[in-house]
C-alpha positions, 0 to 999 in steps of 0.5 A, spaced: 466 262 687 464 267 692 466 266 699 461 264 704 458 270 707 461 276 703 457 279 697 460 280 690 465 286 690 462 293 685 467 294 680 473 298 683 476 304 679 482 302 675 486 308 680 484 303 686 487 297 683 493 294 687 498 297 683 503 298 688 505 291 689 503 289 681 509 293 680 513 290 686 512 283 683 513 285 676 519 289 678 522 282 682 520 278 676 523 281 670 529 284 674 530 277 678 528 273 671 534 277 667 539 276 671 537 268 673 537 267 665 545 268 666 547 262 670 543 258 665 546 257 659 542 251 658 536 254 658 533 257 653 535 264 653 530 270 654 527 273 648 520 278 647 516 272 649 519 270 654 519 276 658 511 277 656 510 271 660 514 273 665 510 280 665 504 276 664 503 273 671 504 280 674 499 284 671 494 279 672 495 280 679 491 287 677 484 283 678 486 279 684 481 283 688 475 281 685 477 276 680 481 271 685 479 265 681 480 268 675 487 271 677 489 264 680 487 259 673 491 265 670 498 266 673 497 258 674 497 257 666 502 263 664 508 260 669 506 253 665 506 255 659 514 259 661 517 253 664 513 247 658 517 253 653 524 252 656 525 258 659 530 260 665 528 258 672 527 264 677 522 268 681 517 266 675 513 263 680 512 269 685 506 271 681 502 264 682 504 263 689 500 270 690 495 269 686 493 262 689 493 265 695 490 270 695 484 266 692 484 260 697 484 266 703 478 270 700 474 263 700 475 260 693 479 254 695 478 249 689 480 255 684 487 255 688 488 247 689 485 247 682 490 252 679 496 250 683 494 242 682 494 243 674 501 247 675 505 242 678 502 235 674 503 239 668 511 241 670 511 234 673 508 231 666 512 236 662 519 234 666 518 225 666 514 225 659 514 230 655 521 234 655 523 229 650 519 234 644 520 240 648 525 246 649 530 246 650 534 240 646 538 235 650 534 237 656 534 231 661 529 229 665 526 233 672 529 229 678 523 226 683 526 229 689 525 236 687 518 234 685 516 232 691 520 238 695 514 242 689 509 239 692 511 240 699 512 247 699 504 247 695 502 244 701 505 248 706 503 255 701 495 252 701 495 251 709 497 258 710 493 260 706 487 257 709 489 259 715 489 266 713 481 265 710 479 262 717 481 269 720 478 273 714 472 270 716 471 270 722 473 277 723 468 278 717 463 274 721 464 278 728 464 284 724 457 282 721 455 280 729 457 287 732 452 291 726 447 286 727 448 288 734 449 295 733 443 295 729 438 292 733 440 296 739 438 302 734 431 298 733 429 297 741 432 304 742 427 306 737 421 302 740 422 304 747 422 312 744 416 310 741 412 307 746 414 313 751 411 318 746 405 313 746 405 313 753 406 321 754 402 324 749 396 318 749 394 320 756 395 328 756 391 328 749 386 324 753 386 329 759 385 335 755 380 331 750 376 330 756 376 337 760 375 340 753 369 337 752 367 339 759 370 347 758 365 347 752 359 344 755 359 350 760 362 355 757 356 359 758 352 356 763 357 354 769 364 359 767 367 358 773 368 350 771 369 351 764 376 355 768 377 350 772 377 346 765 381 349 762 386 351 768 387 343 767 388 343 760 394 347 761 397 343 767 396 337 763 400 340 756 405 344 760 407 337 763 406 333 757 411 338 754 416 337 759 416 330 758 417 330 751 422 335 751 426 331 756 425 324 751 428 329 746 434 332 749 436 324 751 436 323 743 440 329 742 445 328 747 446 320 748 448 318 754 448 324 757 444 324 764 437 327 763 435 333 767 430 331 771 429 324 774 424 319 769 417 318 772 416 313 777 412 309 783 414 315 787 410 321 782 403 316 781 399 322 786 401 327 781 398 322 775 392 320 780 391 328 780 391 328 773 386 323 773 382 326 778 381 332 775 380 330 768 374 327 772 375 320 774 375 319 781 381 315 783 384 311 790 391 308 790 392 303 795 398 300 798 400 293 800 407 290 804 413 294 804 415 299 800 422 298 797 426 302 792 425 299 785 431 298 779 429 304 775 426 301 769 421 298 773 420 304 777 418 307 769 414 301 767 410 302 773 408 309 771 407 308 765 403 302 766 398 305 771 398 311 766 396 308 760 390 303 764 388 310 767 388 312 760 384 307 758 379 308 763 378 315 761 377 314 754 374 308 753 370 306 760 364 310 763 365 309 769 368 315 773 371 310 779 378 307 779 383 303 784 390 302 784 393 298 788 400 296 789 403 290 792 411 289 794 412 282 794 419 279 795 419 277 788 417 283 785 411 289 784 404 287 782 400 292 781 392 292 778 387 297 776 380 297 776 374 300 774 366 299 774 366 299 767 362 298 762 366 299 756 363 305 751 364 304 744 367 300 740 375 301 743 378 296 737 377 301 733 381 305 734 387 301 732 391 303 738 397 300 741 396 302 749 395 294 751 401 292 747 405 297 749 405 296 757 406 288 755 412 290 752 414 294 757 413 288 762 416 282 758 422 287 757 424 287 764 421 279 764 414 280 767 408 280 764 402 284 763 394 281 763 388 285 761 380 282 762 374 284 762 369 282 768 363 279 769 360 285 772 362 288 766 368 291 769 376 292 767 382 290 770 390 291 768 394 287 773 402 287 772 407 283 775 414 287 774 420 283 777 426 286 781 431 282 776 431 281 769 431 274 768 432 274 761 429 277 755 422 278 752 420 272 747 414 273 742 409 268 746 410 273 752 408 279 747 402 275 745 396 275 748 389 274 746 385 279 750 384 286 746 378 289 749 380 296 750 386 300 747 388 307 746 390 311 740 
Protein backbone atom coordinates (compact mmCIF):
# COMPACT_ATOMS: atom_id res chain seq x y z
CA UNK A 1 0.00 0.00 0.00
CA UNK A 2 1.44 3.35 -1.02
CA UNK A 3 1.41 6.27 1.35
CA UNK A 4 -1.48 8.64 0.68
CA UNK A 5 -0.51 11.44 -1.65
CA UNK A 6 2.82 9.91 -2.66
CA UNK A 7 3.74 8.38 -5.99
CA UNK A 8 5.52 5.04 -6.27
CA UNK A 9 9.26 5.49 -6.01
CA UNK A 10 11.55 4.83 -8.94
CA UNK A 11 14.15 2.06 -8.62
CA UNK A 12 17.28 3.19 -6.79
CA UNK A 13 20.84 2.32 -7.81
CA UNK A 14 22.47 -0.24 -5.52
CA UNK A 15 25.02 2.24 -4.20
CA UNK A 16 22.21 4.51 -2.97
CA UNK A 17 20.60 1.89 -0.76
CA UNK A 18 20.78 2.43 3.03
CA UNK A 19 24.05 0.50 3.42
CA UNK A 20 25.31 2.37 6.48
CA UNK A 21 22.28 1.79 8.71
CA UNK A 22 21.93 -1.78 7.46
CA UNK A 23 25.58 -2.52 8.28
CA UNK A 24 25.16 -1.03 11.76
CA UNK A 25 22.06 -3.14 12.51
CA UNK A 26 23.78 -6.23 11.08
CA UNK A 27 26.81 -5.72 13.33
CA UNK A 28 24.65 -5.15 16.42
CA UNK A 29 22.57 -8.28 15.83
CA UNK A 30 25.49 -10.57 14.99
CA UNK A 31 27.89 -9.34 17.68
CA UNK A 32 25.18 -8.75 20.27
CA UNK A 33 23.60 -12.14 19.55
CA UNK A 34 26.97 -13.86 19.86
CA UNK A 35 27.71 -12.39 23.29
CA UNK A 36 24.11 -12.82 24.50
CA UNK A 37 24.30 -16.54 23.66
CA UNK A 38 27.18 -17.03 26.11
CA UNK A 39 24.87 -16.31 29.06
CA UNK A 40 21.97 -18.45 27.79
CA UNK A 41 23.23 -22.00 28.00
CA UNK A 42 19.67 -23.29 28.28
CA UNK A 43 18.89 -22.03 24.75
CA UNK A 44 19.97 -23.63 21.46
CA UNK A 45 23.54 -22.67 20.62
CA UNK A 46 24.05 -20.41 17.65
CA UNK A 47 24.98 -22.35 14.53
CA UNK A 48 25.30 -21.26 10.87
CA UNK A 49 21.50 -21.33 10.51
CA UNK A 50 21.11 -19.12 13.58
CA UNK A 51 23.69 -16.62 12.33
CA UNK A 52 21.96 -16.64 8.92
CA UNK A 53 18.65 -15.75 10.56
CA UNK A 54 20.35 -12.99 12.57
CA UNK A 55 21.78 -11.58 9.32
CA UNK A 56 18.62 -12.02 7.23
CA UNK A 57 16.60 -9.38 9.10
CA UNK A 58 19.16 -6.55 8.72
CA UNK A 59 19.79 -7.43 5.06
CA UNK A 60 16.06 -7.07 4.36
CA UNK A 61 16.31 -3.48 5.60
CA UNK A 62 18.18 -2.59 2.41
CA UNK A 63 14.81 -2.59 0.61
CA UNK A 64 12.83 -0.69 3.23
CA UNK A 65 12.72 2.61 1.30
CA UNK A 66 11.07 1.04 -1.75
CA UNK A 67 9.27 -1.98 -0.31
CA UNK A 68 8.47 -1.03 3.30
CA UNK A 69 5.47 -3.34 3.65
CA UNK A 70 7.37 -6.41 2.40
CA UNK A 71 10.32 -5.57 4.67
CA UNK A 72 8.02 -5.27 7.69
CA UNK A 73 6.51 -8.71 7.05
CA UNK A 74 9.89 -10.24 6.17
CA UNK A 75 11.73 -9.06 9.29
CA UNK A 76 8.82 -10.13 11.51
CA UNK A 77 8.72 -13.66 10.01
CA UNK A 78 12.52 -14.05 10.19
CA UNK A 79 12.46 -13.00 13.85
CA UNK A 80 9.59 -15.38 14.61
CA UNK A 81 11.44 -18.30 12.99
CA UNK A 82 14.62 -17.41 14.95
CA UNK A 83 12.78 -17.36 18.29
CA UNK A 84 10.73 -20.48 17.51
CA UNK A 85 13.96 -22.37 16.75
CA UNK A 86 15.06 -21.80 20.33
CA UNK A 87 18.05 -19.58 19.61
CA UNK A 88 19.22 -17.16 22.33
CA UNK A 89 17.40 -13.92 23.01
CA UNK A 90 19.23 -10.69 22.23
CA UNK A 91 19.12 -7.76 19.83
CA UNK A 92 17.30 -9.88 17.24
CA UNK A 93 14.29 -7.57 17.56
CA UNK A 94 16.21 -4.53 16.27
CA UNK A 95 15.63 -5.22 12.58
CA UNK A 96 11.90 -5.88 12.98
CA UNK A 97 11.49 -2.71 15.04
CA UNK A 98 13.18 -0.61 12.35
CA UNK A 99 11.31 -2.36 9.53
CA UNK A 100 7.85 -1.98 11.03
CA UNK A 101 8.52 1.58 12.24
CA UNK A 102 9.59 2.65 8.74
CA UNK A 103 6.53 0.95 7.20
CA UNK A 104 4.14 2.74 9.56
CA UNK A 105 5.95 6.07 9.09
CA UNK A 106 5.56 5.88 5.31
CA UNK A 107 1.85 5.10 5.51
CA UNK A 108 1.88 1.27 5.34
CA UNK A 109 0.01 0.98 8.60
CA UNK A 110 -1.70 -2.35 7.96
CA UNK A 111 1.61 -4.01 7.15
CA UNK A 112 3.25 -2.62 10.29
CA UNK A 113 0.41 -3.52 12.65
CA UNK A 114 -0.10 -6.90 10.97
CA UNK A 115 3.57 -7.85 11.07
CA UNK A 116 3.99 -6.98 14.74
CA UNK A 117 0.66 -8.65 15.56
CA UNK A 118 1.69 -11.89 13.84
CA UNK A 119 5.07 -11.80 15.62
CA UNK A 120 3.47 -11.29 19.02
CA UNK A 121 0.73 -13.89 18.47
CA UNK A 122 3.26 -16.35 17.07
CA UNK A 123 5.52 -15.83 20.04
CA UNK A 124 2.49 -16.16 22.37
CA UNK A 125 1.48 -19.46 20.75
CA UNK A 126 5.03 -20.79 20.88
CA UNK A 127 5.55 -19.75 24.49
CA UNK A 128 2.26 -21.08 25.90
CA UNK A 129 1.26 -23.97 23.66
CA UNK A 130 3.84 -25.13 21.13
CA UNK A 131 6.81 -24.94 23.54
CA UNK A 132 6.35 -28.66 24.29
CA UNK A 133 7.35 -29.57 20.74
CA UNK A 134 9.77 -26.73 19.99
CA UNK A 135 13.47 -26.57 20.97
CA UNK A 136 15.10 -26.45 23.39
CA UNK A 137 13.94 -29.53 25.24
CA UNK A 138 12.50 -28.88 28.68
CA UNK A 139 11.85 -25.21 27.97
CA UNK A 140 9.10 -23.91 30.35
CA UNK A 141 6.19 -21.73 29.18
CA UNK A 142 6.81 -18.01 29.00
CA UNK A 143 5.62 -15.56 31.63
CA UNK A 144 2.36 -13.72 30.87
CA UNK A 145 3.78 -10.58 32.46
CA UNK A 146 6.64 -10.60 29.95
CA UNK A 147 4.20 -11.09 27.08
CA UNK A 148 2.07 -8.20 28.33
CA UNK A 149 5.14 -5.98 28.58
CA UNK A 150 6.08 -6.94 25.01
CA UNK A 151 2.60 -5.95 23.83
CA UNK A 152 2.95 -2.60 25.60
CA UNK A 153 6.29 -1.98 23.86
CA UNK A 154 4.71 -2.83 20.51
CA UNK A 155 1.87 -0.38 21.06
CA UNK A 156 4.34 2.33 22.12
CA UNK A 157 6.44 1.69 19.01
CA UNK A 158 3.42 1.95 16.72
CA UNK A 159 2.24 5.12 18.47
CA UNK A 160 5.61 6.73 17.79
CA UNK A 161 5.44 5.54 14.20
CA UNK A 162 1.98 7.09 13.82
CA UNK A 163 3.31 10.41 15.09
CA UNK A 164 6.20 10.21 12.64
CA UNK A 165 3.78 9.33 9.82
CA UNK A 166 1.53 12.30 10.61
CA UNK A 167 4.52 14.63 10.67
CA UNK A 168 5.83 13.26 7.36
CA UNK A 169 2.45 13.60 5.65
CA UNK A 170 2.14 17.17 6.92
CA UNK A 171 5.57 18.00 5.50
CA UNK A 172 4.68 16.41 2.14
CA UNK A 173 1.40 18.33 2.04
CA UNK A 174 3.17 21.61 2.78
CA UNK A 175 5.74 20.89 0.06
CA UNK A 176 2.96 20.19 -2.45
CA UNK A 177 1.17 23.39 -1.47
CA UNK A 178 4.37 25.41 -1.86
CA UNK A 179 5.02 23.83 -5.27
CA UNK A 180 1.44 24.54 -6.38
CA UNK A 181 1.70 28.14 -5.17
CA UNK A 182 4.95 28.55 -7.10
CA UNK A 183 3.39 27.13 -10.27
CA UNK A 184 0.33 29.33 -9.80
CA UNK A 185 2.48 32.46 -9.41
CA UNK A 186 4.46 31.49 -12.51
CA UNK A 187 1.24 30.99 -14.50
CA UNK A 188 -0.11 34.34 -13.33
CA UNK A 189 3.15 36.03 -14.25
CA UNK A 190 3.14 34.46 -17.71
CA UNK A 191 -0.45 35.61 -18.20
CA UNK A 192 0.45 39.12 -17.06
CA UNK A 193 3.40 39.31 -19.45
CA UNK A 194 1.36 37.91 -22.34
CA UNK A 195 -1.37 40.49 -21.64
CA UNK A 196 1.18 43.32 -21.50
CA UNK A 197 2.80 42.29 -24.77
CA UNK A 198 -0.59 41.88 -26.45
CA UNK A 199 -1.75 45.33 -25.42
CA UNK A 200 1.52 46.98 -26.41
CA UNK A 201 1.82 45.29 -29.78
CA UNK A 202 -1.86 45.35 -30.73
CA UNK A 203 -2.11 49.11 -30.26
CA UNK A 204 1.20 49.99 -31.92
CA UNK A 205 0.76 47.63 -34.86
CA UNK A 206 -2.77 48.92 -35.43
CA UNK A 207 -1.44 52.48 -35.61
CA UNK A 208 1.38 51.38 -37.91
CA UNK A 209 -1.06 49.46 -40.12
CA UNK A 210 -3.39 52.46 -40.53
CA UNK A 211 -0.57 54.92 -41.17
CA UNK A 212 1.15 52.58 -43.62
CA UNK A 213 -2.10 52.39 -45.61
CA UNK A 214 -2.39 56.18 -45.60
CA UNK A 215 1.24 56.59 -46.63
CA UNK A 216 0.92 54.15 -49.51
CA UNK A 217 -2.26 55.81 -50.75
CA UNK A 218 -0.75 59.34 -50.66
CA UNK A 219 2.83 58.50 -51.60
CA UNK A 220 2.46 59.98 -55.11
CA UNK A 221 -0.38 62.48 -54.70
CA UNK A 222 0.59 64.04 -51.34
CA UNK A 223 4.22 63.25 -50.40
CA UNK A 224 4.12 65.58 -47.40
CA UNK A 225 1.18 63.73 -45.85
CA UNK A 226 2.90 60.43 -46.64
CA UNK A 227 5.98 61.75 -44.80
CA UNK A 228 3.78 62.55 -41.79
CA UNK A 229 2.43 58.99 -41.83
CA UNK A 230 5.95 57.58 -41.92
CA UNK A 231 6.92 59.83 -39.00
CA UNK A 232 3.96 58.48 -37.02
CA UNK A 233 4.99 54.90 -37.86
CA UNK A 234 8.51 55.62 -36.63
CA UNK A 235 7.27 57.11 -33.35
CA UNK A 236 4.77 54.29 -32.71
CA UNK A 237 7.35 51.59 -33.42
CA UNK A 238 9.91 53.30 -31.16
CA UNK A 239 7.36 53.51 -28.36
CA UNK A 240 6.42 49.85 -28.77
CA UNK A 241 10.05 48.74 -28.79
CA UNK A 242 10.71 50.71 -25.62
CA UNK A 243 7.78 49.14 -23.77
CA UNK A 244 8.60 45.63 -24.98
CA UNK A 245 12.22 46.14 -23.90
CA UNK A 246 11.02 47.21 -20.46
CA UNK A 247 8.95 44.02 -20.10
CA UNK A 248 11.84 41.83 -21.25
CA UNK A 249 14.28 43.53 -18.88
CA UNK A 250 11.94 42.75 -16.01
CA UNK A 251 12.05 39.10 -17.11
CA UNK A 252 15.85 39.01 -17.21
CA UNK A 253 16.25 40.60 -13.77
CA UNK A 254 13.35 39.41 -11.57
CA UNK A 255 12.70 41.72 -8.63
CA UNK A 256 14.74 44.60 -10.07
CA UNK A 257 13.09 48.00 -10.30
CA UNK A 258 12.09 48.99 -13.84
CA UNK A 259 14.20 51.68 -15.48
CA UNK A 260 11.10 53.55 -16.64
CA UNK A 261 7.76 53.94 -14.84
CA UNK A 262 4.88 51.81 -16.03
CA UNK A 263 2.25 53.59 -18.15
CA UNK A 264 -0.63 55.11 -16.22
CA UNK A 265 -3.40 57.68 -16.38
CA UNK A 266 -0.79 60.47 -16.49
CA UNK A 267 0.33 59.20 -19.89
CA UNK A 268 -3.13 59.15 -21.45
CA UNK A 269 -2.44 62.42 -23.35
CA UNK A 270 0.47 60.66 -25.11
CA UNK A 271 -1.79 57.74 -25.94
CA UNK A 272 -4.48 60.03 -27.31
CA UNK A 273 -1.87 61.84 -29.40
CA UNK A 274 -0.87 58.52 -30.98
CA UNK A 275 -4.54 57.78 -31.71
CA UNK A 276 -4.91 61.21 -33.36
CA UNK A 277 -1.85 60.49 -35.48
CA UNK A 278 -3.65 57.33 -36.60
CA UNK A 279 -6.56 59.47 -37.80
CA UNK A 280 -8.84 59.15 -34.75
CA UNK A 281 -10.19 62.36 -33.23
CA UNK A 282 -10.19 61.65 -29.48
CA UNK A 283 -11.34 63.86 -26.63
CA UNK A 284 -10.63 63.31 -22.94
CA UNK A 285 -12.87 64.50 -20.12
CA UNK A 286 -12.29 64.11 -16.40
CA UNK A 287 -14.88 64.22 -13.62
CA UNK A 288 -14.27 64.36 -9.90
CA UNK A 289 -11.09 65.18 -8.01
CA UNK A 290 -8.11 63.32 -9.54
CA UNK A 291 -6.46 61.02 -6.99
CA UNK A 292 -3.32 58.93 -6.94
CA UNK A 293 -4.12 55.39 -8.04
CA UNK A 294 -2.40 52.18 -6.91
CA UNK A 295 0.19 51.06 -9.51
CA UNK A 296 -1.89 48.09 -10.64
CA UNK A 297 -5.03 50.19 -11.07
CA UNK A 298 -3.10 52.94 -12.84
CA UNK A 299 -1.60 50.51 -15.37
CA UNK A 300 -4.92 48.70 -15.89
CA UNK A 301 -6.69 51.99 -16.64
CA UNK A 302 -4.09 52.93 -19.25
CA UNK A 303 -4.18 49.50 -20.92
CA UNK A 304 -7.99 49.37 -21.02
CA UNK A 305 -8.18 52.78 -22.70
CA UNK A 306 -5.38 51.75 -25.06
CA UNK A 307 -7.18 48.54 -26.01
CA UNK A 308 -10.52 50.28 -26.47
CA UNK A 309 -8.97 52.88 -28.79
CA UNK A 310 -7.19 50.12 -30.70
CA UNK A 311 -10.58 48.46 -31.17
CA UNK A 312 -11.96 51.71 -32.53
CA UNK A 313 -9.07 52.17 -34.96
CA UNK A 314 -9.32 48.63 -36.26
CA UNK A 315 -13.02 47.81 -36.16
CA UNK A 316 -15.03 51.03 -36.29
CA UNK A 317 -15.97 53.22 -39.22
CA UNK A 318 -16.10 56.17 -36.83
CA UNK A 319 -13.12 58.53 -36.74
CA UNK A 320 -14.12 60.07 -33.42
CA UNK A 321 -14.00 58.72 -29.89
CA UNK A 322 -14.51 60.01 -26.36
CA UNK A 323 -12.65 58.96 -23.22
CA UNK A 324 -14.23 59.85 -19.87
CA UNK A 325 -12.57 59.39 -16.49
CA UNK A 326 -14.64 59.71 -13.31
CA UNK A 327 -12.94 59.61 -9.93
CA UNK A 328 -15.39 58.25 -7.37
CA UNK A 329 -14.99 57.29 -3.70
CA UNK A 330 -15.21 53.60 -4.60
CA UNK A 331 -12.66 53.76 -7.43
CA UNK A 332 -12.05 54.92 -10.96
CA UNK A 333 -14.72 54.61 -13.62
CA UNK A 334 -13.76 55.06 -17.25
CA UNK A 335 -15.75 54.98 -20.47
CA UNK A 336 -14.59 54.87 -24.08
CA UNK A 337 -17.25 55.64 -26.75
CA UNK A 338 -17.15 55.64 -30.52
CA UNK A 339 -19.97 56.48 -32.90
CA UNK A 340 -19.61 53.29 -34.97
CA UNK A 341 -20.75 51.40 -36.86
CA UNK A 342 -18.49 48.36 -36.79
CA UNK A 343 -16.74 47.41 -40.01
CA UNK A 344 -16.38 43.81 -41.23
CA UNK A 345 -16.65 40.84 -38.90
CA UNK A 346 -14.46 41.57 -35.86
CA UNK A 347 -15.10 38.15 -34.33
CA UNK A 348 -13.24 36.53 -37.20
CA UNK A 349 -9.97 37.89 -35.79
CA UNK A 350 -10.13 35.49 -32.88
CA UNK A 351 -8.63 38.24 -30.72
CA UNK A 352 -8.14 38.52 -26.99
CA UNK A 353 -8.55 42.27 -26.49
CA UNK A 354 -11.83 42.30 -24.56
CA UNK A 355 -10.84 39.15 -22.66
CA UNK A 356 -7.60 40.85 -21.62
CA UNK A 357 -9.42 43.97 -20.45
CA UNK A 358 -11.82 41.91 -18.35
CA UNK A 359 -9.00 39.86 -16.85
CA UNK A 360 -7.12 43.02 -15.88
CA UNK A 361 -10.18 44.50 -14.17
CA UNK A 362 -11.18 41.22 -12.51
CA UNK A 363 -7.68 40.80 -11.07
CA UNK A 364 -8.24 44.09 -9.23
CA UNK A 365 -11.78 43.23 -8.13
CA UNK A 366 -13.37 45.38 -10.86
CA UNK A 367 -15.23 44.73 -14.07
CA UNK A 368 -15.36 45.71 -17.73
CA UNK A 369 -18.44 45.73 -19.96
CA UNK A 370 -18.47 46.19 -23.73
CA UNK A 371 -21.75 46.83 -25.52
CA UNK A 372 -22.97 47.79 -28.95
CA UNK A 373 -25.46 50.66 -28.72
CA UNK A 374 -28.72 50.92 -30.66
CA UNK A 375 -27.25 53.69 -32.84
CA UNK A 376 -24.42 51.40 -33.93
CA UNK A 377 -21.79 52.88 -31.64
CA UNK A 378 -19.64 50.91 -29.24
CA UNK A 379 -19.05 51.60 -25.54
CA UNK A 380 -16.45 50.14 -23.21
CA UNK A 381 -17.05 50.82 -19.50
CA UNK A 382 -14.69 49.83 -16.70
CA UNK A 383 -14.83 50.12 -12.92
CA UNK A 384 -11.51 49.78 -11.10
CA UNK A 385 -11.76 49.92 -7.29
CA UNK A 386 -9.01 51.52 -5.22
CA UNK A 387 -8.64 48.39 -3.08
CA UNK A 388 -8.46 44.71 -4.03
CA UNK A 389 -11.44 43.00 -2.33
CA UNK A 390 -10.62 39.51 -3.56
CA UNK A 391 -9.41 37.37 -6.37
CA UNK A 392 -11.25 37.03 -9.62
CA UNK A 393 -13.68 34.21 -10.14
CA UNK A 394 -14.48 32.56 -13.46
CA UNK A 395 -17.86 34.31 -13.48
CA UNK A 396 -16.23 37.74 -13.49
CA UNK A 397 -14.22 36.79 -16.55
CA UNK A 398 -17.12 35.38 -18.55
CA UNK A 399 -19.16 37.96 -20.43
CA UNK A 400 -21.38 37.11 -23.37
CA UNK A 401 -20.73 40.20 -25.50
CA UNK A 402 -17.52 39.86 -27.51
CA UNK A 403 -18.74 41.54 -30.63
CA UNK A 404 -15.54 43.51 -31.24
CA UNK A 405 -12.06 42.32 -30.26
CA UNK A 406 -8.50 42.94 -31.35
CA UNK A 407 -6.20 40.21 -32.52
